[in-house]
Backbone as CSV, one residue per row, in Angstrom:
resi,resn,N_x,N_y,N_z,CA_x,CA_y,CA_z,C_x,C_y,C_z
1,UNK,-47.292,-13.962,-34.999,-47.551,-13.153,-36.193,-46.249,-12.459,-36.624
2,UNK,-45.833,-12.622,-37.881,-44.570,-12.031,-38.330,-44.617,-10.504,-38.321
3,UNK,-43.483,-9.907,-37.988,-43.383,-8.451,-37.963,-43.227,-7.944,-39.398
4,UNK,-43.967,-6.910,-39.755,-43.890,-6.375,-41.113,-42.664,-5.486,-41.262
5,UNK,-42.238,-5.326,-42.506,-41.096,-4.467,-42.793,-41.370,-3.041,-42.348
6,UNK,-42.582,-2.584,-42.558,-42.942,-1.224,-42.145,-42.793,-1.048,-40.645
7,UNK,-43.202,-2.054,-39.872,-43.072,-1.993,-38.414,-41.610,-1.959,-37.999
8,UNK,-40.778,-2.781,-38.665,-39.346,-2.785,-38.366,-38.739,-1.408,-38.598
9,UNK,-39.114,-0.802,-39.715,-38.558,0.507,-40.060,-38.999,1.565,-39.068
10,UNK,-40.247,1.548,-38.703,-40.746,2.546,-37.753,-40.084,2.386,-36.398
11,UNK,-39.891,1.135,-35.963,-39.229,0.893,-34.684,-37.798,1.413,-34.715
12,UNK,-37.070,1.133,-35.811,-35.690,1.601,-35.917,-35.637,3.118,-35.949
13,UNK,-36.538,3.737,-36.688,-36.541,5.196,-36.826,-36.812,5.897,-35.504
14,UNK,-37.605,5.289,-34.621,-37.882,5.926,-33.327,-36.657,5.965,-32.441
15,UNK,-35.652,5.123,-32.737,-34.438,5.061,-31.913,-33.278,5.849,-32.497
16,UNK,-33.501,6.460,-33.644,-32.447,7.238,-34.294,-32.939,8.675,-34.473
17,UNK,-32.355,9.648,-33.782,-32.819,11.035,-33.876,-32.877,11.529,-35.320
18,UNK,-34.011,12.098,-35.694,-34.161,12.684,-37.019,-34.527,11.711,-38.115
19,UNK,-34.538,10.407,-37.819,-34.856,9.409,-38.849,-36.361,9.417,-39.136
20,UNK,-36.703,9.034,-40.361,-38.098,8.976,-40.770,-38.342,7.705,-41.557
21,UNK,-39.374,6.953,-41.153,-39.743,5.721,-41.849,-40.923,5.987,-42.763
22,UNK,-41.011,5.191,-43.836,-42.066,5.375,-44.820,-43.012,4.189,-44.826
23,UNK,-44.232,4.440,-45.232,-45.217,3.379,-45.355,-44.716,2.337,-46.346
24,UNK,-44.800,1.076,-45.969,-44.351,0.002,-46.835,-42.888,-0.357,-46.678
25,UNK,-42.134,0.446,-45.947,-40.710,0.170,-45.734,-39.821,1.212,-46.369
26,UNK,-38.699,1.475,-45.740,-37.776,2.500,-46.205,-37.555,3.540,-45.123
27,UNK,-36.323,4.026,-45.014,-35.960,4.971,-43.953,-35.005,6.007,-44.524
28,UNK,-35.139,7.251,-44.085,-34.141,8.277,-44.362,-33.622,8.787,-43.022
29,UNK,-32.339,9.173,-42.986,-31.709,9.605,-41.744,-30.420,10.327,-42.093
30,UNK,-29.677,10.740,-41.079,-28.380,11.360,-41.279,-27.356,10.756,-40.329
31,UNK,-26.110,10.754,-40.787,-24.978,10.332,-39.966,-23.905,11.404,-40.088
32,UNK,-23.596,12.101,-39.017,-22.619,13.193,-39.042,-22.963,14.213,-40.130
33,UNK,-24.242,14.469,-40.334,-24.658,15.447,-41.331,-24.701,14.918,-42.749
34,UNK,-24.362,13.656,-42.975,-24.412,13.049,-44.305,-25.754,12.348,-44.473
35,UNK,-26.445,12.641,-45.559,-27.751,12.037,-45.813,-27.603,10.550,-46.086
36,UNK,-28.444,9.759,-45.421,-28.443,8.312,-45.620,-29.859,7.807,-45.809
37,UNK,-29.968,6.616,-46.362,-31.283,6.004,-46.533,-31.133,4.491,-46.572
38,UNK,-32.221,3.812,-46.273,-32.268,2.362,-46.355,-33.389,1.995,-47.312
39,UNK,-33.042,1.207,-48.319,-34.007,0.786,-49.331,-34.068,-0.740,-49.345
40,UNK,-35.262,-1.286,-49.582,-35.462,-2.721,-49.496,-35.913,-3.301,-50.830
41,UNK,-35.284,-4.400,-51.209,-35.679,-5.144,-52.396,-36.145,-6.534,-52.014
42,UNK,-36.420,-7.348,-53.012,-36.914,-8.692,-52.732,-35.821,-9.628,-52.237
43,UNK,-34.610,-9.461,-52.761,-33.540,-10.385,-52.432,-32.381,-9.742,-51.677
44,UNK,-32.449,-8.438,-51.499,-31.371,-7.729,-50.797,-31.910,-6.372,-50.347
45,UNK,-31.158,-5.731,-49.463,-31.514,-4.377,-49.059,-30.239,-3.554,-48.909
46,UNK,-30.384,-2.248,-49.080,-29.230,-1.355,-49.203,-29.220,-0.278,-48.127
47,UNK,-28.028,-0.024,-47.596,-27.779,1.175,-46.794,-26.934,2.091,-47.676
48,UNK,-27.440,3.291,-47.937,-26.835,4.198,-48.907,-26.543,5.533,-48.234
49,UNK,-25.352,6.094,-48.511,-25.011,7.432,-48.039,-24.616,8.300,-49.223
50,UNK,-25.085,9.529,-49.217,-24.719,10.498,-50.255,-23.426,11.185,-49.828
51,UNK,-22.307,10.537,-50.082,-21.021,11.032,-49.595,-20.401,12.098,-50.498
52,UNK,-20.982,12.362,-51.665,-20.595,13.500,-52.507,-19.089,13.610,-52.724
53,UNK,-18.460,12.524,-53.134,-17.054,12.602,-53.518,-16.054,12.462,-52.396
54,UNK,-16.467,12.116,-51.177,-15.487,11.909,-50.109,-14.538,10.762,-50.449
55,UNK,-15.020,9.781,-51.206,-14.149,8.713,-51.688,-13.510,9.167,-52.995
56,UNK,-12.202,9.346,-52.994,-11.526,9.873,-54.182,-11.301,8.798,-55.240
57,UNK,-11.398,7.523,-54.854,-11.272,6.416,-55.784,-12.358,5.397,-55.466
58,UNK,-12.559,4.458,-56.373,-13.568,3.427,-56.166,-12.928,2.179,-55.553
59,UNK,-13.643,1.566,-54.628,-13.216,0.299,-54.048,-14.464,-0.508,-53.728
60,UNK,-14.382,-1.802,-53.958,-15.509,-2.693,-53.686,-15.000,-3.917,-52.941
61,UNK,-15.726,-4.291,-51.875,-15.320,-5.405,-51.023,-16.510,-6.329,-50.812
62,UNK,-16.277,-7.628,-50.937,-17.314,-8.619,-50.659,-16.644,-9.912,-50.205
63,UNK,-17.356,-10.736,-49.436,-16.785,-12.029,-49.067,-16.443,-12.838,-50.317
64,UNK,-15.326,-13.555,-50.284,-14.886,-14.325,-51.440,-15.849,-15.470,-51.713
65,UNK,-15.986,-15.792,-52.988,-16.824,-16.916,-53.396,-16.089,-17.800,-54.371
66,UNK,-16.836,-18.640,-55.075,-16.236,-19.583,-56.010,-15.462,-18.876,-57.112
67,UNK,-16.001,-17.745,-57.618,-15.328,-17.021,-58.694,-13.978,-16.492,-58.234
68,UNK,-13.923,-15.997,-57.014,-12.673,-15.505,-56.441,-11.648,-16.632,-56.369
69,UNK,-12.075,-17.795,-55.900,-11.161,-18.929,-55.770,-10.694,-19.413,-57.137
70,UNK,-11.604,-19.427,-58.113,-11.253,-19.878,-59.449,-10.236,-18.946,-60.097
71,UNK,-10.453,-17.648,-59.960,-9.504,-16.688,-60.512,-8.131,-16.846,-59.857
72,UNK,-8.127,-17.062,-58.544,-6.868,-17.251,-57.840,-6.127,-18.475,-58.332
73,UNK,-6.890,-19.554,-58.607,-6.273,-20.778,-59.102,-5.662,-20.585,-60.482
74,UNK,-6.225,-19.640,-61.251,-5.729,-19.362,-62.597,-4.636,-18.295,-62.601
75,UNK,-4.273,-17.809,-61.406,-3.200,-16.831,-61.311,-3.637,-15.379,-61.341
76,UNK,-4.961,-15.135,-61.334,-5.456,-13.764,-61.316,-5.752,-13.365,-59.870
77,UNK,-5.232,-12.227,-59.457,-5.434,-11.794,-58.084,-6.158,-10.466,-58.032
78,UNK,-6.976,-10.318,-57.010,-7.572,-9.020,-56.732,-6.570,-8.222,-55.896
79,UNK,-6.992,-7.121,-55.307,-6.092,-6.305,-54.482,-5.685,-7.100,-53.246
80,UNK,-4.393,-7.204,-53.012,-3.857,-7.921,-51.863,-3.385,-6.934,-50.804
81,UNK,-3.671,-7.239,-49.532,-3.382,-6.312,-48.443,-2.344,-6.858,-47.463
82,UNK,-1.585,-7.863,-47.879,-0.575,-8.480,-47.012,-1.184,-8.989,-45.715
83,UNK,-2.423,-9.463,-45.823,-3.145,-10.056,-44.705,-3.713,-11.371,-45.233
84,UNK,-2.962,-12.471,-45.127,-3.359,-13.722,-45.773,-4.784,-14.171,-45.467
85,UNK,-5.190,-14.068,-44.206,-6.542,-14.503,-43.839,-7.597,-13.650,-44.527
86,UNK,-7.399,-12.339,-44.499,-8.371,-11.444,-45.134,-8.340,-11.601,-46.651
87,UNK,-7.152,-11.661,-47.223,-7.020,-11.781,-48.677,-7.695,-13.047,-49.194
88,UNK,-7.654,-14.115,-48.407,-8.285,-15.365,-48.815,-9.794,-15.334,-48.642
89,UNK,-10.263,-14.557,-47.670,-11.687,-14.572,-47.332,-12.497,-13.502,-48.045
90,UNK,-11.824,-12.494,-48.637,-12.551,-11.383,-49.250,-12.022,-11.083,-50.646
91,UNK,-12.926,-10.594,-51.466,-12.578,-10.132,-52.808,-12.570,-8.610,-52.782
92,UNK,-11.454,-7.995,-53.150,-11.303,-6.539,-53.117,-10.975,-6.054,-54.527
93,UNK,-11.790,-5.158,-55.053,-11.544,-4.545,-56.349,-11.274,-3.061,-56.153
94,UNK,-10.257,-2.536,-56.800,-9.937,-1.114,-56.706,-9.011,-0.737,-57.842
95,UNK,-9.307,0.386,-58.491,-8.423,0.885,-59.544,-7.122,1.407,-58.953
96,UNK,-7.186,1.874,-57.715,-6.008,2.402,-57.015,-5.802,1.585,-55.741
97,UNK,-4.969,0.537,-55.795,-4.768,-0.318,-54.622,-4.330,0.446,-53.377
98,UNK,-3.587,1.550,-53.562,-3.134,2.307,-52.401,-4.311,2.945,-51.656
99,UNK,-5.369,3.312,-52.410,-6.552,3.865,-51.748,-7.260,2.772,-50.948
100,UNK,-7.388,1.592,-51.536,-8.003,0.475,-50.827,-7.243,0.176,-49.546
101,UNK,-5.910,0.176,-49.632,-5.095,-0.112,-48.448,-5.255,0.962,-47.381
102,UNK,-5.399,2.223,-47.817,-5.557,3.317,-46.847,-6.888,3.247,-46.117
103,UNK,-7.896,2.686,-46.773,-9.223,2.564,-46.166,-9.323,1.304,-45.309
104,UNK,-8.787,0.203,-45.834,-8.955,-1.096,-45.179,-7.869,-1.327,-44.130
105,UNK,-7.916,-0.536,-43.087,-6.991,-0.676,-41.970,-7.257,-1.992,-41.233
106,UNK,-6.301,-2.464,-40.417,-6.497,-3.747,-39.719,-7.791,-3.831,-38.926
107,UNK,-8.160,-2.768,-38.201,-9.373,-2.850,-37.400,-10.619,-2.959,-38.281
108,UNK,-10.576,-2.329,-39.475,-11.724,-2.403,-40.365,-11.807,-3.777,-41.031
109,UNK,-10.656,-4.361,-41.340,-10.668,-5.720,-41.875,-11.274,-6.686,-40.852
110,UNK,-10.963,-6.476,-39.582,-11.567,-7.288,-38.530,-13.070,-7.077,-38.493
111,UNK,-13.496,-5.826,-38.661,-14.940,-5.516,-38.644,-15.656,-6.196,-39.800
112,UNK,-15.021,-6.234,-40.965,-15.621,-6.890,-42.122,-15.698,-8.403,-41.928
113,UNK,-14.683,-8.972,-41.287,-14.738,-10.412,-41.001,-15.900,-10.718,-40.052
114,UNK,-16.114,-9.835,-39.075,-17.247,-10.020,-38.167,-18.568,-9.900,-38.924
115,UNK,-18.646,-8.921,-39.835,-19.878,-8.720,-40.593,-20.208,-9.927,-41.457
116,UNK,-19.178,-10.591,-41.991,-19.401,-11.753,-42.851,-20.064,-12.900,-42.093
117,UNK,-19.968,-12.896,-40.771,-20.635,-13.927,-39.971,-22.143,-13.746,-39.994
118,UNK,-22.600,-12.515,-40.275,-24.041,-12.245,-40.318,-24.662,-12.687,-41.632
119,UNK,-23.851,-12.757,-42.713,-24.384,-13.114,-44.018,-23.610,-12.435,-45.128
120,UNK,-24.100,-12.622,-46.356,-23.422,-12.057,-47.515,-23.686,-10.573,-47.679
121,UNK,-22.717,-9.852,-48.262,-22.870,-8.426,-48.473,-21.901,-7.960,-49.547
122,UNK,-22.117,-6.759,-50.032,-21.180,-6.095,-50.942,-21.099,-4.636,-50.531
123,UNK,-19.878,-4.168,-50.301,-19.667,-2.771,-49.906,-18.921,-2.060,-51.015
124,UNK,-19.479,-0.947,-51.487,-18.849,-0.197,-52.562,-18.747,1.279,-52.194
125,UNK,-17.537,1.830,-52.380,-17.287,3.255,-52.249,-16.881,3.799,-53.605
126,UNK,-17.350,4.987,-53.938,-16.914,5.659,-55.157,-17.272,7.125,-55.026
127,UNK,-16.887,7.904,-56.023,-17.271,9.314,-56.022,-18.785,9.476,-56.049
128,UNK,-19.479,8.478,-56.566,-20.939,8.538,-56.649,-21.598,8.359,-55.284
129,UNK,-20.902,7.743,-54.335,-21.483,7.567,-53.012,-21.060,6.260,-52.360
130,UNK,-21.823,5.880,-51.350,-21.549,4.727,-50.488,-22.720,3.771,-50.598
131,UNK,-22.421,2.477,-50.789,-23.472,1.461,-50.862,-23.049,0.237,-50.075
132,UNK,-23.873,-0.178,-49.133,-23.711,-1.464,-48.463,-24.936,-2.293,-48.812
133,UNK,-24.761,-3.301,-49.660,-25.874,-4.169,-50.078,-25.814,-5.461,-49.284
134,UNK,-26.903,-5.749,-48.570,-26.990,-6.913,-47.689,-27.863,-7.969,-48.366
135,UNK,-27.339,-9.173,-48.478,-28.111,-10.253,-49.096,-29.266,-10.686,-48.198
136,UNK,-30.362,-11.096,-48.821,-31.506,-11.585,-48.065,-32.453,-10.468,-47.670
137,UNK,-33.306,-10.759,-46.720,-34.314,-9.800,-46.271,-34.105,-9.473,-44.800
138,UNK,-34.417,-8.246,-44.434,-34.374,-7.847,-43.023,-35.643,-8.367,-42.344
139,UNK,-35.461,-9.250,-41.362,-36.619,-9.892,-40.734,-36.859,-9.441,-39.305
140,UNK,-35.814,-8.937,-38.652,-35.940,-8.534,-37.251,-35.238,-7.204,-37.024
141,UNK,-35.504,-6.596,-35.887,-34.827,-5.355,-35.509,-33.329,-5.584,-35.374
142,UNK,-32.952,-6.797,-34.962,-31.535,-7.117,-34.825,-30.831,-7.056,-36.174
143,UNK,-31.516,-7.501,-37.235,-30.929,-7.405,-38.575,-30.617,-5.956,-38.925
144,UNK,-31.577,-5.070,-38.701,-31.361,-3.653,-39.004,-30.249,-3.072,-38.144
145,UNK,-30.275,-3.386,-36.854,-29.267,-2.837,-35.950,-27.864,-3.318,-36.311
146,UNK,-27.723,-4.601,-36.609,-26.407,-5.152,-36.949,-25.816,-4.465,-38.174
147,UNK,-26.602,-4.425,-39.238,-26.054,-3.963,-40.504,-25.927,-2.443,-40.577
148,UNK,-26.815,-1.715,-39.925,-26.635,-0.258,-39.923,-25.425,0.124,-39.077
149,UNK,-25.150,-0.626,-38.009,-23.949,-0.379,-37.217,-22.703,-0.649,-38.052
150,UNK,-22.723,-1.723,-38.829,-21.618,-2.006,-39.748,-21.461,-0.859,-40.741
151,UNK,-22.579,-0.406,-41.298,-22.533,0.690,-42.281,-21.953,1.952,-41.669
152,UNK,-22.321,2.271,-40.435,-21.782,3.456,-39.772,-20.269,3.335,-39.602
153,UNK,-19.807,2.166,-39.196,-18.365,1.961,-39.020,-17.627,2.122,-40.346
154,UNK,-18.206,1.594,-41.417,-17.584,1.698,-42.734,-17.580,3.138,-43.227
155,UNK,-18.662,3.850,-42.997,-18.726,5.254,-43.412,-17.669,6.087,-42.704
156,UNK,-17.466,5.822,-41.425,-16.598,6.668,-40.612,-15.119,6.575,-40.986
157,UNK,-14.730,5.592,-41.818,-13.323,5.518,-42.229,-12.997,6.540,-43.311
158,UNK,-14.007,7.116,-43.953,-13.751,8.089,-45.014,-13.262,9.404,-44.429
159,UNK,-12.177,9.971,-44.943,-11.716,11.277,-44.459,-12.819,12.324,-44.608
160,UNK,-13.138,12.987,-43.517,-14.176,14.010,-43.550,-15.557,13.504,-43.209
161,UNK,-15.759,12.178,-43.194,-17.092,11.645,-42.940,-17.517,11.779,-41.485
162,UNK,-16.542,11.962,-40.575,-16.890,12.110,-39.165,-17.329,13.516,-38.816
163,UNK,-17.300,14.412,-39.804,-17.775,15.766,-39.579,-16.744,16.704,-38.995
164,UNK,-15.578,16.196,-38.594,-14.604,17.051,-37.918,-13.992,18.078,-38.856
165,UNK,-13.858,17.736,-40.140,-13.212,18.638,-41.088,-14.180,19.337,-42.024
166,UNK,-15.479,19.164,-41.778,-16.467,19.842,-42.610,-16.979,21.061,-41.874
167,UNK,-17.121,22.148,-42.544,-17.545,23.381,-41.907,-19.044,23.358,-41.656
168,UNK,-19.457,23.981,-40.571,-20.856,24.256,-40.354,-21.153,25.594,-40.992
169,UNK,-22.041,25.622,-41.952,-22.268,26.845,-42.717,-23.098,27.813,-41.883
170,UNK,-22.440,28.542,-41.036,-23.124,29.481,-40.178,-22.497,30.844,-40.270
171,UNK,-22.008,31.345,-39.163,-21.472,32.705,-39.115,-19.950,32.736,-39.188
172,UNK,-19.347,31.674,-39.711,-17.889,31.666,-39.818,-17.421,32.821,-40.679
173,UNK,-16.454,33.565,-40.165,-15.907,34.687,-40.913,-14.395,34.575,-40.965
174,UNK,-13.844,34.873,-42.135,-12.399,34.846,-42.339,-11.982,36.220,-42.823
175,UNK,-10.899,36.719,-42.254,-10.409,38.020,-42.671,-10.043,37.979,-44.157
176,UNK,-10.567,38.886,-44.930,-10.298,38.921,-46.376,-10.067,40.358,-46.790
177,UNK,-9.150,40.557,-47.736,-8.898,41.901,-48.214,-10.087,42.381,-49.022
178,UNK,-10.226,43.699,-49.095,-11.407,44.311,-49.674,-11.690,43.876,-51.110
179,UNK,-10.621,43.671,-51.889,-10.832,43.384,-53.304,-10.772,41.897,-53.645
180,UNK,-10.732,40.978,-52.631,-10.744,39.545,-52.910,-12.106,39.135,-53.451
181,UNK,-12.113,38.189,-54.384,-13.362,37.769,-55.007,-13.567,36.274,-54.832
182,UNK,-14.816,35.863,-54.684,-15.183,34.454,-54.588,-15.058,33.812,-55.972
183,UNK,-14.400,32.667,-56.036,-14.201,32.000,-57.314,-15.457,31.408,-57.902
184,UNK,-16.534,31.327,-57.116,-17.787,30.767,-57.632,-18.680,31.860,-58.201
185,UNK,-18.942,32.913,-57.383,-19.876,33.954,-57.829,-19.186,35.205,-58.340
186,UNK,-17.887,35.375,-58.030,-17.165,36.570,-58.446,-17.384,37.772,-57.555
187,UNK,-18.218,37.631,-56.521,-18.490,38.739,-55.608,-17.396,38.902,-54.574
188,UNK,-17.391,40.072,-53.909,-16.376,40.358,-52.910,-16.463,39.407,-51.729
189,UNK,-15.302,39.062,-51.162,-15.244,38.214,-49.986,-15.233,39.013,-48.692
190,UNK,-15.337,40.336,-48.821,-15.313,41.189,-47.641,-16.623,41.109,-46.868
191,UNK,-17.651,40.526,-47.495,-18.958,40.435,-46.846,-19.442,38.988,-46.869
192,UNK,-20.175,38.619,-45.838,-20.782,37.295,-45.798,-19.932,36.263,-45.091
193,UNK,-20.556,35.142,-44.717,-19.860,34.039,-44.066,-18.945,33.355,-45.066
194,UNK,-17.715,33.058,-44.627,-16.716,32.488,-45.515,-16.197,31.159,-44.986
195,UNK,-15.707,30.327,-45.906,-14.985,29.103,-45.563,-13.779,29.006,-46.486
196,UNK,-12.812,28.168,-46.110,-11.643,27.936,-46.962,-11.612,26.479,-47.420
197,UNK,-11.067,26.267,-48.590,-10.805,24.900,-49.041,-9.754,24.298,-48.108
198,UNK,-10.034,23.132,-47.560,-9.101,22.499,-46.638,-7.830,22.034,-47.343
199,UNK,-7.859,21.952,-48.677,-6.698,21.480,-49.424,-5.776,22.619,-49.830
200,UNK,-6.334,23.673,-50.465,-5.474,24.753,-50.962,-5.641,26.055,-50.183
201,UNK,-6.614,26.106,-49.246,-6.826,27.238,-48.344,-7.412,28.464,-49.031
202,UNK,-7.913,28.363,-50.237,-8.531,29.506,-50.914,-9.920,29.748,-50.325
203,UNK,-10.236,31.010,-49.975,-11.543,31.294,-49.374,-12.670,31.359,-50.403
204,UNK,-13.877,31.029,-49.938,-15.100,31.091,-50.735,-16.224,31.581,-49.830
205,UNK,-17.273,32.141,-50.431,-18.493,32.360,-49.673,-19.033,30.999,-49.232
206,UNK,-19.523,30.916,-48.000,-20.055,29.647,-47.501,-21.204,29.144,-48.361
207,UNK,-22.100,30.041,-48.749,-23.235,29.645,-49.587,-22.768,29.171,-50.958
208,UNK,-21.737,29.824,-51.496,-21.222,29.428,-52.810,-20.561,28.061,-52.740
209,UNK,-19.834,27.809,-51.632,-19.219,26.494,-51.467,-20.301,25.418,-51.436
210,UNK,-21.362,25.679,-50.664,-22.445,24.701,-50.565,-23.083,24.456,-51.927
211,UNK,-23.227,25.511,-52.721,-23.828,25.379,-54.050,-22.911,24.611,-55.002
212,UNK,-21.621,24.955,-54.984,-20.680,24.368,-55.932,-20.255,22.953,-55.529
213,UNK,-20.191,22.726,-54.219,-19.857,21.397,-53.714,-18.382,21.070,-53.692
214,UNK,-17.513,22.017,-54.110,-16.080,21.766,-54.133,-15.330,23.070,-54.362
215,UNK,-14.018,23.011,-54.323,-13.181,24.189,-54.527,-13.333,24.712,-55.957
216,UNK,-13.254,26.030,-56.104,-13.396,26.651,-57.432,-12.082,26.714,-58.194
217,UNK,-10.954,26.390,-57.527,-9.650,26.482,-58.178,-9.446,25.296,-59.114
218,UNK,-9.103,25.585,-60.357,-8.919,24.534,-61.351,-7.852,23.527,-60.899
219,UNK,-8.191,22.245,-61.004,-7.283,21.127,-60.706,-7.007,20.926,-59.220
220,UNK,-7.606,21.765,-58.343,-7.391,21.541,-56.913,-8.116,20.251,-56.496
221,UNK,-9.408,20.181,-56.789,-10.167,18.981,-56.443,-10.610,18.911,-55.013
222,UNK,-10.357,19.971,-54.217,-10.749,19.942,-52.808,-12.256,19.868,-52.653
223,UNK,-12.722,18.990,-51.751,-14.155,18.838,-51.530,-14.542,19.070,-50.063
224,UNK,-13.541,19.388,-49.229,-13.817,19.613,-47.810,-13.429,21.043,-47.465
225,UNK,-14.361,21.753,-46.854,-14.073,23.112,-46.445,-13.756,23.167,-44.961
226,UNK,-13.058,24.226,-44.555,-12.615,24.323,-43.157,-12.644,25.763,-42.694
227,UNK,-12.725,25.937,-41.398,-12.651,27.267,-40.819,-11.205,27.747,-40.797
228,UNK,-11.053,29.063,-40.711,-9.743,29.625,-40.457,-8.825,29.729,-41.653
């Protein structure tokens, strides 16, 4: 008797702390405090993370196909990483090639080559979030385990995604002068739990940072807060 998608999801969720499976299929969970979910379609299924701008540029990677080869024959190239085997086997799109190169380190390129042995996929990073779309249907627990492990490895290459540079919004306190003001609410920084922008070091109320989702300083663009 074939295993149902709902059964697969429930089995996977029991092995991942905090995960929750839904009737009919679908899972929500967290990785290093980042909200994730798995959604299923008829011809593909997605592992999605709400990375909230951790990716400063967009990059998309998928195994190369006929279109990739045809474009190459016509002299059009996608992003090249000075890795002939990888460049021939994968199609990489990015508005900022330097960002793609910073993410696609040699060990990650090896991981993607391994993932391609499991089947077709498309991995996209952008300010909007993280998407790993897997071709076909998830039929066994091994399918879920393989691809979610790949997704975790891909997520962990993002700066800040491992949780080491993100503040825990608790009782963190930073010494602040009496008349300093929070750039989000305008209230004094002498009271309440505080965090600093990891980029420009300007302090904010922890709750205000969580509400605003980024640094309040114009043109800073910092999205990761830090203690101290």
